[in-house]
Structures are given as C-alpha cells and as structure tokens.
SELUM-873461 format. One record per residue (C-alpha): residue in one letter; residue number from 1; z negated, x negated, y negated. Coordinates in steps of 0.2 Angstrom, whole numbers. Layout:
<atoms>
   res     n       z       x       y
     A   NUM       Z       X       Y
...
</atoms>
This chain:
<atoms>
   res     n       z       x       y
     M     1      35      21      26
     N     2      50      23      38
     D     3      68      19      33
     S     4      73      37      29
     Q     5      58      39      17
     E     6      62      22       9
     S     7      80      27       7
     A     8      76      44       0
     E     9      64      35     -13
     E    10      78      23     -17
     N    11      90      37     -20
     Q    12      78      46     -31
     R    13      76      30     -41
     I    14      95      27     -42
     F    15      98      45     -48
     A    16      84      43     -61
     I    17      92      28     -68
     L    18     109      36     -69
     E    19     102      51     -78
     R    20      94      39     -91
     E    21     108      27     -93
     A    22     125      36     -89
     S    23     127      43    -107
     R    24     126      26    -115
     P    25     142      18    -120
     G    26     148       6    -107
     P    27     134      11     -95
     L    28     140       1     -79
     L    29     131     -15     -83
     P    30     115      -7     -89
     V    31     115       5     -73
     L    32     117     -10     -61
     H    33     104     -21     -70
     A    34      92      -6     -69
     I    35      95      -3     -51
     Q    36      93     -21     -47
     N    37      77     -22     -57
     Q    38      70      -7     -48
     L    39      75     -11     -30
     G    40      77     -30     -31
     F    41      95     -28     -26
     I    42     110     -16     -27
     P    43     112      -8     -10
     E    44     129      -5      -3
     Y    45     126      14      -3
     A    46     123      14     -22
     V    47     141       9     -25
     P    48     149      27     -22
     I    49     134      35     -31
     V    50     136      25     -46
     A    51     155      26     -46
     Q    52     155      45     -45
     A    53     142      47     -58
     L    54     151      36     -70
     N    55     168      42     -66
     L    56     174      25     -59
     S    57     182      19     -43
     R    58     171      11     -30
     A    59     182      -4     -32
     E    60     178      -5     -50
     V    61     159      -5     -47
     H    62     161     -17     -32
     G    63     171     -29     -43
     V    64     158     -29     -57
     I    65     144     -32     -44
     S    66     154     -46     -35
     F    67     159     -54     -52
     Y    68     142     -57     -59
     H    69     132     -70     -48
     L    70     115     -63     -52
     F    71     118     -46     -44
     R    72     112     -46     -27
     T    73     118     -34     -13
     S    74     104     -38      -1
     P    75      85     -39      -3
     P    76      80     -55     -11
     G    77      67     -67      -3
     K    78      49     -67      -9
     R    79      53     -83     -20
     T    80      70     -88     -28
     L    81      75    -106     -29
     Y    82      88    -109     -42
     I    83      98    -126     -42
     C    84     106    -131     -58
     R    85     125    -134     -56
     A    86     129    -139     -74
     E    87     137    -155     -78
     A    88     122    -165     -83
     C    89     113    -160     -67
     Q    90     129    -163     -56
     S    91     130    -181     -63
     M    92     112    -185     -59
     G    93     112    -179     -40
     A    94     112    -160     -40
     R    95     126    -160     -27
     A    96     115    -170     -15
     L    97     100    -159     -19
     E    98     111    -143     -16
     S    99     116    -150       1
     H   100      98    -154       6
     A   101      92    -137       0
     K   102     105    -128      10
     Q   103     101    -138      26
     S   104      82    -137      24
     L   105      83    -118      21
     G   106      97    -114      32
     V   107     106    -104      20
     S   108     120    -105       7
     F   109     120    -100     -11
     H   110     117     -81     -13
     G   111     108     -81       4
     T   112      90     -78      10
     T   113      81     -87      23
     Q   114      78     -77      40
     D   115      60     -76      36
     G   116      63     -69      19
     R   117      53     -82      10
     Y   118      67     -89      -1
     S   119      83     -84      -9
     L   120      94     -99     -14
     E   121     104     -96     -30
     P   122     115    -107     -41
     I   123     112    -107     -60
     Y   124     122    -114     -73
     C   125     111    -124     -85
     L   126      92    -123     -86
     G   127      92    -132    -103
     N   128      83    -146     -95
     C   129      97    -159     -96
     A   130      87    -174    -100
     C   131      77    -172     -84
     S   132      92    -169     -72
     P   133      93    -163     -59
     S   134      83    -148     -62
     V   135      78    -133     -51
     M   136      69    -117     -55
     I   137      57    -108     -43
     D   138      55     -90     -49
     K   139      52     -94     -67
     T   140      45    -112     -66
     V   141      58    -126     -71
     H   142      56    -143     -62
     G   143      65    -158     -68
     K   144      70    -175     -60
     V   145      70    -167     -43
     T   146      75    -177     -28
     P   147      77    -170     -11
     E   148      59    -176      -6
     R   149      52    -168     -22
     L   150      61    -152     -18
     D   151      52    -152      -1
     E   152      36    -155      -9
     L   153      39    -141     -22
     L   154      44    -129      -8
     A   155      28    -133       3
     E   156      17    -131     -13
     E   157      25    -114     -17
     S   158      24    -108       1
     G   159       6    -112       3
     P   160      -3    -121      17
     E   161       0    -107      30
     H   162      19    -110      30
     G   163      19    -129      29
     K   164      36    -137      23
     A   165      51    -127      21
</atoms>
C-alpha cells in the first residue's frame, strides 16, 4: 500500500469516527481517543478535519491534543516503555532510571526510537509503589527496576534477533 492509499484509508477512518461520535455531547475527547485507537496516533492532518466537523478552531483541537500526555501525534513504536514519575518511584531512583532509558534508547519522553521498536512515555503512578521504581512495557508492570534490570527487560522484550536495546 502506498502513502496516498494509506492516507485515503486513514481519512475514511477519521470521517467514520466523526460521523459516529460528533453528535455526542462534548465529542472532542471521544473523537480524539477513537482516532488514536484506530490509527495509533493523531496525525497532524486530522486536526483541521476534526476542527471543522466539530465547529472548533484548530487551536482548540491542538490544545487538547498537546495538553493530554497520552495523545500521540506521531506513530508509536512497536512497544511502549512507560516509566513511573510519581513520588514513590522518584524517591527510589526513577530519575536515574529515566536518564538511563533516555540514553539507551536515544529518545526523550514522547519519542520513538529511530528503528521504531520503542516509544518512551512518562506515566504518573502504576500503583506499584511498594516495588518502586516501576516501569510498564506495553501492559506488563515491572517493579524494583534498576538500569541493569531495564536493559534485561528490553532485551527480553526485543527478542534475541535484536540483542540489547
């Protein structure tokens, strides 16, 4: 599938979401969540489409997307690494873990590695405070994670063909 076919298909998905969700009260958040669930992110070209359909300004739509940390404006990696930034994890070494992850992956929060394997995201409490610092890879929570353990987890998640992250 080429880029224009992919864009046409994505546009159809966006219009179908708008048709389904636009009549709901306060539809912006449900529309944005649905787009991200369908496409994996909210493409930049969707902003004016959503704004026009909901009778909002582009700035209003962009403001909501940029305010909520879990909305993505670029395609996510195959896997997502979340690092807890809540107080319990911070007090137990999450900042060092965060620095290590950023350096190892070569990205900052909300970024995706060049090979598309990982996206790095902050999260504010995984409910695993007794086992701080905690991370989550996709939907699996890991506690008492050191930089060395993070390297092991990423190598396990990547599989033997990729080696260490």
